[in-house]
Steps between C-alpha positions, in 0.01 A plus 500: 500500500624850412379774735530873448509700823433871552596687819420871560414523869733789587778681312630201302363393163581138433409236243629142513466177308527179704434132461428349840796599716724574201546871422528566126513878545438749779518866396465776760477873432499733800418866562720496812732774381204734454362403844828565684454878472188471716633257761243234413258377237265758347200303364434732206861479381496122533180441301593745224840333460331161482269617224806607301716192544260205530478416128877535439560282808258240361681502165840460669379211717364311199818567303729382781293186554488435125130427537243647258191643666278238334688224689400636841257266681409705808497865614579569868479849646535677833158611623615633837601619744668821393435838340163480326602720208799277433307177551237610249768557234616139526151356542374679190791375291465142623125495439553636148757228428271231641210618287702548181683166527208302637718382790400445865568769759614460861522787749781477755553652844852635475570462874430127475707493181797631701457201731495273194811656341727254681345217299668649193845458655454147636340247264479244783306731733160359596197592708428528786747762621521823695505824306651825628418806289709809581449799274442873508127459550460163668655276763324171572537133574299250295429132524523393136301181442477544122495780245132566571501433873710729717415602855622818668668414831629846591546844350627845583274710718650827376804562277617227264869410524585669169305810600699519824826476304394788276389718793818438696705582191311828472566579868871440438501698175588200283248550222249267334473204483653442841542124520805453274687795655436384858616152403818642345586729791435227758771271370792449741330713766431394860121468529515529878631859515140610457274218615131549429209310654382190314122558494263213583790256518420395857137441407355179357332711233611454140411861418762769436542866595778720361382855562653494850850427366463785251396736782791385717740582216344844466543575872858372492583731209333795671698433817823497300404829336471663842853391587651591165397586147364149461634151432805488277558231235638243748217545749238493222640168385487365857138612535420330170660180625313507831168568328553233235600242760183563702272465198675190365513327837128555544420365154724196541393395850130536427540302177678214677237510775218485244662208315529303824143580601366393158732197475646625172855426386549770235489881519458686170591869518391759242452872444739793465654464846587136423794647305652624827834326552476491881150349491625228266798428725300491823216294353739243353678461835178477703340256257807278508500495881129412507530229233303706249554594137499871407427588138567849361418608145788634288547876541328574167180341634497687832362818342156514337526297181276323252680163513358426844157618381511273194628192684262543793213569260579178313503306829158646588371412152612138542305488825185610317510877519332703222408870498257700288567816301302706754744400777563810718824615657545584868739729692536313832593144591199474731276543196648214303285231344541222754830337406569504872243379744567748776695513822570190704 
């Protein structure tokens, strides 16, 4: 089966061609450089850019895959969550392709697709497993029984992990996006110079909370400003390391705890923050100690991309999923179409 995937949930525009777990092409165009001037994603800029580049991105994906459009068997598209203007760009294109080609259409929740992205890097990976999604908009733990049956075990009660990284970077004057720069500056630094509270770690809850760490960083920076002009490069790097360590430790320990509670032997990590080098290091060590397997997607599949949409959409299709041309989009994960069955 040849599946064409379309992803336009935020500022990326991506089209991919996959066959099962094999990626034939995965083209991503981003408006990030335009967004950097504003310190975050401006929805109007994102959707206008997507309107401009979607068709060229589609052409490039087909060319790289060496697959003519008529050979496509299935259209998979992100229907949420995300920016509604952006989602509608991708949805409209996918529906038009489905109608024109006479091919079936499957709508995909892109948060769940992040959890599925690890399946593209490990052909032997099987259900059931634990999914950890860590991105700019979402942080959650999922029990993954199959492509169409995932249960939310825990989620963030305030800031997502990626959102906290971006806000802390802004507090420290590091620019946008904050995650890669914090990761870079944290290397070879002592994370205990500035030790921040690990929220909810002493609780049995599988939920997360990261706004408190962000606030603690803010107060630390303000205190340093009162003593001097503010934190210099060395101190900023130490704060980054302390912040990153607190977030990663919380993510890792709760994931291992959830796997033990659910009697699962594999943890699949996805989303933008899954590219963080310290998270990968800590998760691998903790999983090894607990007798678990940790699966990370390759770095190219950590960001929003259409390969995960196409592959996950194909898996849903094989489990019986079909969607109509009047399928709506949705902005929030809580408004998704039932791929998860709620909190445990």
